The first five atom37 places (N, CA, C, CB, O) and aatype in JSON, in Angstrom:
{
  "aatype": [12, 16, 0, 14, 16, 10, 3, 13, 0, 7, 10, 3, 3, 10, 7, 7, 14, 19, 0, 10, 14, 1, 15, 2, 7, 6, 10, 9, 13, 3, 0, 14, 17, 5, 7, 1, 10, 13, 7, 10, 19, 19, 8, 12, 4, 6, 15, 7, 1, 13, 6, 17, 2, 3, 13, 11, 11, 8, 10, 9, 6, 19, 9, 3, 7, 15, 7, 19, 3, 3, 19, 4, 3, 14, 15, 9, 18, 18, 1, 5, 13, 7, 6, 0, 13, 16, 1, 10, 19, 0, 6, 11, 3, 18, 19, 15, 0, 3, 10, 9, 6, 5, 1, 15, 1, 9, 6, 15, 6, 1, 10, 15, 8, 2, 3, 8, 3, 8, 3, 8, 8, 8],
  "atom_mask": [
    [1, 1, 1, 1, 1],
    [1, 1, 1, 1, 1],
    [1, 1, 1, 1, 1],
    [1, 1, 1, 1, 1],
    [1, 1, 1, 1, 1],
    [1, 1, 1, 1, 1],
    [1, 1, 1, 1, 1],
    [1, 1, 1, 1, 1],
    [1, 1, 1, 1, 1],
    [1, 1, 1, 0, 1],
    [1, 1, 1, 1, 1],
    [1, 1, 1, 1, 1],
    [1, 1, 1, 1, 1],
    [1, 1, 1, 1, 1],
    [1, 1, 1, 0, 1],
    [1, 1, 1, 0, 1],
    [1, 1, 1, 1, 1],
    [1, 1, 1, 1, 1],
    [1, 1, 1, 1, 1],
    [1, 1, 1, 1, 1],
    [1, 1, 1, 1, 1],
    [1, 1, 1, 1, 1],
    [1, 1, 1, 1, 1],
    [1, 1, 1, 1, 1],
    [1, 1, 1, 0, 1],
    [1, 1, 1, 1, 1],
    [1, 1, 1, 1, 1],
    [1, 1, 1, 1, 1],
    [1, 1, 1, 1, 1],
    [1, 1, 1, 1, 1],
    [1, 1, 1, 1, 1],
    [1, 1, 1, 1, 1],
    [1, 1, 1, 1, 1],
    [1, 1, 1, 1, 1],
    [1, 1, 1, 0, 1],
    [1, 1, 1, 1, 1],
    [1, 1, 1, 1, 1],
    [1, 1, 1, 1, 1],
    [1, 1, 1, 0, 1],
    [1, 1, 1, 1, 1],
    [1, 1, 1, 1, 1],
    [1, 1, 1, 1, 1],
    [1, 1, 1, 1, 1],
    [1, 1, 1, 1, 1],
    [1, 1, 1, 1, 1],
    [1, 1, 1, 1, 1],
    [1, 1, 1, 1, 1],
    [1, 1, 1, 0, 1],
    [1, 1, 1, 1, 1],
    [1, 1, 1, 1, 1],
    [1, 1, 1, 1, 1],
    [1, 1, 1, 1, 1],
    [1, 1, 1, 1, 1],
    [1, 1, 1, 1, 1],
    [1, 1, 1, 1, 1],
    [1, 1, 1, 1, 1],
    [1, 1, 1, 1, 1],
    [1, 1, 1, 1, 1],
    [1, 1, 1, 1, 1],
    [1, 1, 1, 1, 1],
    [1, 1, 1, 1, 1],
    [1, 1, 1, 1, 1],
    [1, 1, 1, 1, 1],
    [1, 1, 1, 1, 1],
    [1, 1, 1, 0, 1],
    [1, 1, 1, 1, 1],
    [1, 1, 1, 0, 1],
    [1, 1, 1, 1, 1],
    [1, 1, 1, 1, 1],
    [1, 1, 1, 1, 1],
    [1, 1, 1, 1, 1],
    [1, 1, 1, 1, 1],
    [1, 1, 1, 1, 1],
    [1, 1, 1, 1, 1],
    [1, 1, 1, 1, 1],
    [1, 1, 1, 1, 1],
    [1, 1, 1, 1, 1],
    [1, 1, 1, 1, 1],
    [1, 1, 1, 1, 1],
    [1, 1, 1, 1, 1],
    [1, 1, 1, 1, 1],
    [1, 1, 1, 0, 1],
    [1, 1, 1, 1, 1],
    [1, 1, 1, 1, 1],
    [1, 1, 1, 1, 1],
    [1, 1, 1, 1, 1],
    [1, 1, 1, 1, 1],
    [1, 1, 1, 1, 1],
    [1, 1, 1, 1, 1],
    [1, 1, 1, 1, 1],
    [1, 1, 1, 1, 1],
    [1, 1, 1, 1, 1],
    [1, 1, 1, 1, 1],
    [1, 1, 1, 1, 1],
    [1, 1, 1, 1, 1],
    [1, 1, 1, 1, 1],
    [1, 1, 1, 1, 1],
    [1, 1, 1, 1, 1],
    [1, 1, 1, 1, 1],
    [1, 1, 1, 1, 1],
    [1, 1, 1, 1, 1],
    [1, 1, 1, 1, 1],
    [1, 1, 1, 1, 1],
    [1, 1, 1, 1, 1],
    [1, 1, 1, 1, 1],
    [1, 1, 1, 1, 1],
    [1, 1, 1, 1, 1],
    [1, 1, 1, 1, 1],
    [1, 1, 1, 1, 1],
    [1, 1, 1, 1, 1],
    [1, 1, 1, 1, 1],
    [1, 1, 1, 1, 1],
    [1, 1, 1, 1, 1],
    [1, 1, 1, 1, 1],
    [1, 1, 1, 1, 1],
    [1, 1, 1, 1, 1],
    [1, 1, 1, 1, 1],
    [1, 1, 1, 1, 1],
    [1, 1, 1, 1, 1],
    [1, 1, 1, 1, 1],
    [1, 1, 1, 1, 1],
    [1, 1, 1, 1, 1]
  ],
  "atom_positions": [
    [[36.51, -15.35, -10.59], [35.51, -15.18, -9.57], [34.3, -15.52, -10.21], [35.45, -13.82, -8.95], [33.98, -14.81, -11.17]],
    [[33.57, -16.47, -9.88], [31.98, -17.18, -10.55], [31.17, -16.29, -10.09], [31.36, -18.8, -10.02], [31.28, -15.82, -8.96]],
    [[30.25, -15.96, -10.93], [28.9, -15.38, -10.63], [27.92, -15.75, -9.94], [28.38, -15.22, -11.44], [27.42, -16.73, -10.49]],
    [[27.22, -15.38, -8.74], [26.41, -16.23, -7.96], [25.47, -16.94, -9.07], [25.58, -15.37, -6.78], [25.34, -16.59, -10.25]],
    [[24.81, -18.08, -8.37], [23.55, -18.55, -8.85], [22.23, -18.18, -8.64], [23.51, -19.55, -8.59], [21.72, -18.16, -7.52]],
    [[21.72, -17.92, -9.52], [20.51, -16.99, -8.81], [18.95, -18.22, -9.02], [20.28, -15.02, -10.0], [18.49, -18.7, -10.05]],
    [[18.52, -18.38, -7.62], [17.54, -19.14, -7.33], [16.21, -18.46, -7.29], [17.83, -19.73, -6.21], [15.8, -17.89, -6.28]],
    [[15.42, -18.56, -8.66], [14.25, -18.3, -8.87], [13.18, -18.94, -8.51], [14.2, -18.19, -9.78], [12.05, -18.59, -8.85]],
    [[13.51, -20.22, -7.57], [12.35, -20.58, -7.27], [11.14, -20.23, -6.76], [12.51, -21.11, -6.89], [10.04, -20.62, -7.13]],
    [[11.53, -19.13, -5.5], [10.47, -18.23, -4.81], [9.9, -17.62, -5.78], [0.0, 0.0, 0.0], [8.68, -17.47, -5.68]],
    [[10.5, -17.16, -6.8], [9.5, -16.34, -7.42], [8.71, -16.96, -8.55], [10.13, -15.17, -7.9], [7.71, -16.47, -9.08]],
    [[9.26, -17.99, -8.82], [8.33, -18.93, -9.48], [7.37, -19.79, -9.06], [8.88, -19.6, -10.01], [6.66, -20.47, -9.8]],
    [[7.35, -19.75, -7.77], [6.16, -20.56, -7.52], [5.02, -20.1, -7.67], [6.11, -21.01, -6.45], [4.76, -19.2, -6.87]],
    [[4.29, -20.34, -8.3], [2.87, -20.04, -8.57], [2.17, -19.94, -7.66], [2.27, -20.78, -9.25], [1.91, -20.99, -7.09]],
    [[1.6, -18.74, -7.16], [0.71, -18.56, -5.95], [1.35, -18.23, -4.98], [0.0, 0.0, 0.0], [0.68, -17.9, -4.0]],
    [[2.8, -18.17, -4.87], [3.59, -17.75, -4.07], [3.58, -16.29, -3.67], [0.0, 0.0, 0.0], [3.17, -15.51, -4.52]],
    [[3.94, -15.83, -2.57], [4.07, -14.32, -2.28], [4.96, -13.24, -3.28], [4.72, -14.27, -0.86], [5.12, -12.04, -3.08]],
    [[5.34, -13.86, -4.11], [6.29, -13.1, -4.54], [6.55, -13.81, -6.0], [7.52, -13.02, -3.49], [7.66, -13.73, -6.52]],
    [[5.58, -14.45, -6.58], [5.91, -15.34, -7.95], [5.66, -14.08, -8.95], [4.69, -16.91, -8.29], [4.84, -13.19, -8.71]],
    [[6.55, -14.11, -10.21], [6.72, -13.49, -11.05], [5.56, -13.72, -11.54], [7.74, -13.64, -11.67], [5.09, -14.85, -11.5]],
    [[4.67, -12.32, -12.27], [3.81, -12.31, -13.31], [3.96, -13.08, -14.54], [3.72, -11.18, -13.62], [4.92, -12.74, -15.24]],
    [[3.06, -14.27, -15.05], [3.3, -14.95, -16.01], [2.29, -15.49, -17.01], [3.89, -15.76, -15.52], [1.18, -15.64, -16.5]],
    [[2.35, -15.77, -18.04], [0.98, -15.96, -19.21], [1.96, -17.36, -19.79], [0.54, -14.18, -20.79], [3.15, -17.51, -20.06]],
    [[0.83, -18.18, -19.81], [1.71, -19.41, -20.34], [2.85, -19.7, -20.3], [1.71, -19.58, -21.34], [3.44, -20.03, -21.33]],
    [[3.54, -19.65, -18.9], [4.6, -19.73, -18.4], [5.79, -18.76, -18.62], [0.0, 0.0, 0.0], [6.84, -18.8, -17.97]],
    [[5.54, -17.98, -19.49], [6.68, -16.64, -20.07], [6.28, -15.51, -18.95], [6.28, -15.88, -22.06], [5.16, -15.37, -18.46]],
    [[7.38, -14.78, -18.68], [7.14, -13.68, -17.85], [6.47, -12.59, -18.57], [8.35, -13.22, -17.27], [6.63, -12.44, -19.78]],
    [[5.84, -11.92, -17.97], [4.84, -10.59, -18.73], [5.3, -9.36, -18.1], [2.98, -10.66, -18.42], [5.4, -9.19, -16.88]],
    [[5.6, -8.45, -19.09], [5.44, -6.98, -18.87], [4.51, -6.23, -19.26], [6.28, -6.39, -19.26], [3.95, -6.52, -20.32]],
    [[4.21, -5.42, -18.74], [3.0, -4.36, -19.49], [3.63, -3.19, -19.8], [1.65, -3.9, -18.54], [2.88, -2.31, -20.21]],
    [[4.93, -2.91, -19.7], [5.66, -1.73, -20.27], [7.01, -2.18, -20.25], [5.48, -0.37, -19.49], [7.42, -3.14, -19.59]],
    [[7.78, -1.34, -21.1], [9.3, -1.84, -21.5], [9.87, -1.43, -19.72], [10.28, -0.65, -23.23], [10.63, -2.25, -19.2]],
    [[9.62, -0.66, -19.23], [10.45, -0.27, -18.12], [10.14, -1.38, -16.69], [10.05, 1.44, -17.79], [10.73, -1.35, -15.61]],
    [[9.06, -2.28, -17.1], [9.3, -3.29, -16.47], [10.45, -3.99, -16.71], [8.41, -3.93, -16.56], [11.31, -4.18, -15.85]],
    [[10.5, -4.38, -17.8], [11.76, -5.47, -18.18], [12.74, -5.09, -18.39], [0.0, 0.0, 0.0], [13.59, -5.9, -18.74]],
    [[13.1, -3.66, -18.28], [14.52, -3.2, -17.71], [14.42, -3.5, -16.4], [14.94, -1.67, -17.87], [15.41, -4.05, -15.92]],
    [[13.39, -3.26, -15.57], [13.87, -3.07, -14.09], [14.13, -4.53, -13.72], [12.7, -2.3, -13.02], [15.01, -4.83, -12.92]],
    [[13.37, -5.38, -14.31], [13.77, -6.94, -14.13], [15.24, -7.41, -14.35], [12.96, -7.78, -15.14], [15.98, -8.02, -13.58]],
    [[15.5, -6.88, -15.81], [16.78, -7.16, -16.06], [18.21, -6.42, -14.81], [0.0, 0.0, 0.0], [19.15, -6.91, -14.19]],
    [[17.78, -5.43, -14.94], [18.88, -4.56, -14.01], [18.93, -5.31, -12.67], [18.4, -2.83, -13.71], [20.02, -5.66, -12.21]],
    [[17.79, -5.57, -12.03], [18.18, -6.32, -10.98], [18.83, -7.77, -11.21], [17.07, -6.42, -10.23], [19.86, -8.08, -10.6]],
    [[18.23, -8.6, -12.08], [19.07, -9.79, -12.33], [20.78, -9.35, -12.68], [18.31, -10.62, -13.67], [21.82, -9.93, -12.36]],
    [[20.61, -8.41, -13.26], [21.98, -8.28, -13.8], [22.86, -7.93, -12.48], [22.08, -7.05, -15.04], [23.85, -8.6, -12.18]],
    [[22.44, -6.9, -11.76], [23.51, -6.54, -10.4], [23.55, -7.8, -9.6], [22.92, -5.17, -9.26], [24.49, -7.89, -8.81]],
    [[22.55, -8.96, -9.65], [22.56, -9.91, -8.69], [23.58, -10.83, -9.07], [21.3, -10.51, -8.5], [24.38, -11.23, -8.22]],
    [[23.67, -11.36, -10.68], [24.86, -12.03, -11.44], [25.92, -11.37, -11.11], [24.81, -12.06, -12.91], [26.93, -12.06, -10.96]],
    [[26.03, -10.24, -10.94], [27.41, -9.65, -11.08], [27.83, -9.32, -9.35], [27.35, -8.08, -12.21], [28.88, -8.78, -8.99]],
    [[26.96, -9.7, -8.66], [27.56, -9.7, -7.41], [27.25, -8.41, -6.25], [0.0, 0.0, 0.0], [27.64, -8.26, -5.09]],
    [[26.53, -7.74, -6.98], [26.31, -6.52, -6.16], [25.35, -6.65, -4.65], [25.56, -5.48, -7.23], [25.21, -5.87, -3.7]],
    [[24.76, -8.03, -4.95], [23.84, -8.16, -4.03], [23.22, -9.29, -4.03], [23.04, -7.3, -4.06], [22.69, -9.46, -5.13]],
    [[23.03, -10.2, -3.26], [22.26, -11.48, -3.14], [21.09, -11.32, -3.26], [22.37, -12.15, -2.05], [20.47, -10.29, -2.97]],
    [[20.54, -12.57, -3.83], [19.16, -12.74, -4.55], [18.06, -12.79, -3.36], [19.11, -14.23, -5.51], [17.0, -12.16, -3.31]],
    [[18.6, -13.69, -2.43], [17.9, -13.43, -1.38], [17.88, -12.09, -0.4], [18.17, -14.38, -0.78], [17.05, -11.96, 0.49]],
    [[18.93, -11.1, -0.69], [18.4, -9.95, 0.04], [17.24, -9.13, -0.82], [19.66, -8.98, 0.38], [16.3, -8.45, -0.41]],
    [[17.58, -9.38, -1.9], [16.51, -8.43, -2.85], [14.84, -9.28, -2.52], [17.09, -8.57, -5.02], [13.82, -8.6, -2.36]],
    [[14.82, -10.44, -2.47], [13.56, -11.09, -2.36], [13.06, -10.9, -0.77], [13.73, -12.7, -2.84], [11.88, -11.09, -0.47]],
    [[14.06, -10.52, 0.22], [13.37, -9.95, 1.54], [12.74, -9.16, 1.51], [13.93, -9.55, 2.41], [11.7, -9.11, 2.16]],
    [[13.23, -8.06, 0.57], [12.78, -6.7, 0.59], [11.65, -6.73, -0.34], [13.88, -5.64, 0.19], [10.91, -5.75, -0.42]],
    [[11.47, -7.7, -1.01], [10.18, -7.65, -1.96], [8.91, -8.3, -1.74], [10.49, -8.13, -3.14], [7.88, -8.27, -2.41]],
    [[9.27, -9.08, -0.31], [8.36, -9.81, 0.55], [7.87, -8.95, 1.32], [8.86, -10.85, 1.28], [6.7, -9.15, 1.67]],
    [[8.44, -7.95, 1.76], [8.24, -6.99, 2.78], [7.46, -5.57, 2.17], [9.74, -6.68, 3.42], [6.69, -4.92, 2.86]],
    [[7.77, -5.26, 0.92], [6.81, -4.39, 0.12], [5.61, -4.78, -0.15], [7.23, -4.1, -1.01], [4.69, -3.98, -0.3]],
    [[5.43, -6.49, -0.3], [4.31, -6.79, -0.83], [3.33, -7.28, 0.34], [4.57, -7.77, -1.9], [2.1, -7.24, 0.21]],
    [[3.96, -7.73, 1.5], [3.03, -7.64, 2.74], [2.31, -6.31, 3.0], [3.85, -7.92, 3.99], [1.1, -6.06, 3.02]],
    [[3.64, -5.33, 3.23], [3.11, -4.02, 3.65], [2.21, -3.2, 2.88], [0.0, 0.0, 0.0], [1.84, -2.06, 3.17]],
    [[1.8, -4.09, 1.55], [1.14, -2.91, 0.56], [-0.34, -3.09, 0.99], [1.36, -3.17, -1.31], [-1.08, -2.1, 1.03]],
    [[-0.76, -4.32, 1.32], [-2.24, -4.51, 1.57], [-2.79, -5.26, 0.35], [0.0, 0.0, 0.0], [-3.81, -5.92, 0.55]],
    [[-2.25, -5.25, -0.95], [-2.46, -5.61, -2.28], [-2.3, -7.13, -1.96], [-1.42, -4.9, -3.44], [-1.34, -7.61, -1.36]],
    [[-3.26, -7.77, -2.4], [-3.11, -9.48, -2.34], [-2.91, -9.92, -3.86], [-4.68, -10.36, -1.64], [-2.38, -11.01, -4.06]],
    [[-3.28, -9.18, -4.9], [-3.3, -9.79, -6.07], [-2.1, -8.99, -6.79], [-4.77, -9.75, -6.76], [-2.08, -7.93, -7.41]],
    [[-1.21, -9.83, -6.5], [0.41, -9.5, -7.48], [0.26, -10.07, -8.55], [1.94, -10.09, -6.95], [1.38, -10.1, -9.06]],
    [[-0.6, -10.66, -9.33], [-0.48, -11.13, -10.46], [-0.59, -10.26, -11.83], [-1.29, -12.05, -10.4], [-0.35, -10.56, -13.0]],
    [[-1.02, -9.17, -11.27], [-1.44, -7.64, -12.26], [0.24, -7.03, -12.2], [-2.99, -6.15, -11.22], [0.8, -6.51, -11.23]],
    [[0.9, -7.36, -13.85], [2.02, -6.85, -13.69], [2.48, -5.14, -13.13], [2.4, -7.17, -14.89], [3.48, -4.73, -12.54]],
    [[1.26, -4.42, -13.63], [1.18, -3.02, -13.3], [1.64, -2.8, -11.68], [-0.4, -2.5, -13.59], [2.59, -2.08, -11.37]],
    [[0.99, -3.38, -10.93], [1.35, -3.55, -9.44], [2.26, -4.23, -9.2], [0.49, -4.01, -8.68], [3.14, -3.78, -8.46]],
    [[2.37, -5.57, -9.73], [3.89, -6.25, -9.03], [5.37, -5.69, -9.39], [4.05, -7.87, -9.54], [6.4, -5.91, -8.76]],
    [[5.24, -5.0, -10.4], [6.45, -4.67, -10.93], [6.94, -2.96, -10.24], [6.21, -4.76, -12.72], [8.08, -2.49, -10.22]],
    [[5.57, -2.3, -9.7], [5.93, -0.89, -8.97], [6.45, -1.64, -7.42], [4.26, 0.43, -8.81], [7.35, -1.13, -6.75]],
    [[5.9, -2.64, -7.08], [6.6, -3.1, -5.89], [7.76, -3.76, -6.08], [5.87, -3.9, -5.15], [8.56, -3.7, -5.14]],
    [[8.06, -4.32, -6.97], [9.47, -4.64, -7.44], [10.18, -3.7, -7.38], [9.64, -5.09, -8.65], [11.1, -3.93, -6.6]],
    [[10.23, -2.54, -7.9], [10.69, -1.15, -8.22], [10.9, -0.73, -6.6], [0.0, 0.0, 0.0], [12.08, -0.57, -6.27]],
    [[10.03, -0.56, -5.7], [10.18, -0.26, -4.24], [11.27, -1.17, -3.54], [8.79, -0.47, -3.52], [12.15, -0.83, -2.75]],
    [[10.91, -2.53, -4.11], [11.86, -3.14, -3.29], [13.38, -3.22, -3.73], [11.39, -4.43, -3.08], [14.24, -3.63, -2.96]],
    [[13.66, -2.82, -4.93], [14.94, -2.58, -5.54], [15.17, -0.82, -4.77], [14.81, -2.75, -7.58], [16.28, -0.71, -4.27]],
    [[14.81, -0.31, -4.73], [15.05, 1.37, -4.18], [15.41, 0.86, -3.02], [13.69, 2.66, -4.08], [16.58, 0.99, -2.66]],
    [[14.46, 0.16, -2.2], [15.36, -0.39, -0.55], [16.44, -1.04, -0.39], [14.71, -1.32, 0.29], [17.19, -0.97, 0.59]],
    [[16.6, -1.81, -1.53], [17.66, -2.43, -1.49], [18.89, -1.68, -1.6], [17.58, -3.29, -2.31], [19.65, -1.71, -0.64]],
    [[19.22, -0.94, -2.71], [20.02, 0.04, -2.8], [20.3, 0.86, -2.34], [20.01, 0.38, -3.3], [21.49, 1.15, -2.45]],
    [[19.45, 1.71, -1.57], [19.91, 2.81, -0.63], [20.55, 1.76, 0.99], [18.21, 4.09, -0.28], [21.59, 2.04, 1.58]],
    [[19.71, 0.75, 1.33], [20.42, -0.09, 2.02], [21.77, -0.17, 1.96], [20.04, -1.1, 1.82], [22.54, 0.22, 2.84]],
    [[22.13, -0.79, 0.68], [23.33, -0.73, 0.43], [24.36, 0.57, 0.06], [23.29, -1.51, -0.38], [25.51, 0.48, -0.37]],
    [[23.76, 1.51, 0.28], [24.23, 2.89, -0.3], [24.8, 3.17, -1.24], [24.84, 3.46, 0.26], [25.77, 3.93, -1.18]],
    [[24.28, 2.52, -2.66], [24.4, 2.58, -3.85], [23.82, 3.74, -4.4], [23.99, 1.55, -4.31], [24.17, 4.11, -5.52]],
    [[23.0, 4.34, -3.77], [22.37, 5.42, -3.63], [21.87, 6.06, -2.74], [21.77, 5.4, -4.13], [21.25, 5.38, -1.91]],
    [[21.91, 7.41, -2.55], [21.74, 8.24, -1.41], [20.06, 8.11, -1.32], [22.43, 9.89, -1.63], [19.34, 8.09, -2.31]],
    [[19.64, 8.04, -0.02], [18.29, 8.16, -0.01], [17.68, 9.64, -0.22], [17.87, 7.6, 1.22], [16.48, 9.7, -0.49]],
    [[18.33, 10.69, -0.13], [17.93, 12.25, -0.53], [17.67, 12.18, -2.18], [19.37, 13.5, -0.13], [16.76, 12.79, -2.75]],
    [[18.5, 11.44, -2.74], [18.78, 11.29, -4.46], [17.38, 10.46, -4.64], [20.52, 10.21, -5.09], [16.62, 10.69, -5.58]],
    [[17.13, 9.52, -3.66], [15.83, 8.67, -4.11], [14.88, 9.35, -3.82], [15.58, 7.34, -3.54], [13.92, 9.0, -4.51]],
    [[14.55, 10.4, -2.91], [13.4, 11.05, -2.44], [13.54, 12.17, -3.22], [13.27, 11.29, -0.95], [12.38, 12.46, -3.51]],
    [[14.35, 13.06, -3.79], [14.31, 13.83, -5.05], [13.72, 13.58, -6.14], [15.29, 13.98, -5.46], [12.78, 14.23, -6.6]],
    [[14.36, 12.35, -6.77], [13.77, 11.61, -8.06], [12.51, 11.35, -7.97], [14.36, 10.35, -8.39], [11.74, 11.78, -8.82]],
    [[12.05, 10.55, -6.83], [10.78, 9.94, -6.65], [9.72, 11.69, -6.82], [10.74, 8.9, -4.77], [8.75, 11.56, -7.57]],
    [[9.84, 12.67, -6.41], [9.25, 13.34, -6.19], [9.24, 14.1, -7.61], [9.57, 13.81, -5.05], [8.23, 14.7, -7.99]],
    [[10.46, 14.04, -8.4], [10.52, 14.58, -9.87], [9.4, 13.64, -10.76], [12.24, 14.39, -10.55], [8.53, 14.07, -11.51]],
    [[9.66, 12.43, -10.47], [8.82, 11.62, -11.23], [7.42, 11.53, -11.18], [9.18, 10.56, -11.08], [6.74, 11.26, -12.17]],
    [[6.81, 11.81, -9.66], [5.52, 12.27, -9.39], [4.95, 12.97, -9.99], [5.37, 12.69, -8.53], [3.93, 12.68, -10.6]],
    [[5.55, 14.22, -9.94], [5.44, 15.54, -10.51], [5.04, 15.35, -12.27], [7.02, 16.37, -10.19], [4.12, 15.92, -12.86]],
    [[5.78, 14.62, -12.7], [6.11, 14.47, -14.41], [4.87, 13.62, -14.67], [7.78, 13.56, -14.96], [4.34, 13.78, -15.77]],
    [[4.18, 12.52, -13.59], [3.3, 11.61, -13.95], [2.15, 12.05, -13.84], [3.39, 10.57, -13.38], [1.16, 11.53, -14.33]],
    [[2.2, 13.27, -13.03], [0.61, 13.92, -12.96], [0.09, 14.76, -13.8], [0.35, 14.64, -11.89], [-1.1, 15.07, -13.88]],
    [[1.28, 15.27, -14.66], [1.06, 16.09, -15.95], [0.73, 17.69, -15.44], [-0.33, 15.38, -16.91], [0.01, 18.42, -16.12]],
    [[1.26, 18.08, -14.34], [0.82, 19.14, -13.68], [2.23, 19.95, -14.01], [0.32, 18.84, -12.03], [2.78, 20.66, -13.17]],
    [[2.7, 19.77, -15.25], [4.28, 20.6, -15.7], [3.45, 21.26, -17.0], [6.08, 19.3, -16.27], [4.18, 21.09, -17.98]],
    [[2.58, 21.75, -17.27], [2.43, 22.41, -18.52], [0.79, 23.08, -17.95], [2.53, 21.19, -20.09], [0.17, 22.57, -17.01]],
    [[0.29, 24.32, -18.78], [-0.43, 24.97, -18.27], [-1.59, 25.02, -19.65], [0.32, 26.23, -17.65], [-1.57, 25.92, -20.49]],
    [[-2.24, 24.26, -19.66], [-3.59, 24.35, -20.69], [-4.58, 23.61, -20.21], [-3.39, 23.84, -22.18], [-4.16, 22.87, -19.32]],
    [[-5.81, 23.48, -20.42], [-7.21, 23.18, -19.85], [-7.91, 22.54, -20.83], [-8.01, 24.4, -19.41], [-8.72, 22.93, -21.67]],
    [[-7.15, 20.77, -20.39], [-7.79, 19.7, -21.05], [-7.4, 18.71, -20.1], [-7.39, 19.43, -22.56], [-6.35, 18.83, -19.47]],
    [[-8.2, 17.7, -19.94], [-7.92, 16.41, -19.18], [-7.19, 15.59, -19.67], [-8.88, 15.72, -18.89], [-7.27, 15.43, -20.89]],
    [[-6.11, 14.68, -18.78], [-5.76, 13.38, -19.13], [-6.42, 12.16, -18.84], [-4.75, 13.23, -18.74], [-5.95, 11.09, -19.25]]
  ]
}
């Protein structure tokens, strides 16, 4: 079985609706999780778990629905990228919607720093 060829043309279209954040032509990531997420999505697509255009459709929907016009900022873009991936894996039944909701709540609580009891600000 031949791995599908990925067409990044729509993502690489500078100024396009889903253009990957770049600097001097190179992909940029603000945090390690962003590069890992990107790699996971590419790997799953290359292994035939889904078509790139299926993912791209979700990414366009997330970006359009966000109301955020500037997707050049990796911190914004990869949150949207992650949301698109979450929607796609739920659609494909790779992960249950309940598990995604539960995991999202846990991560939100962890990121809010409400998991400890002392009086200083973050």
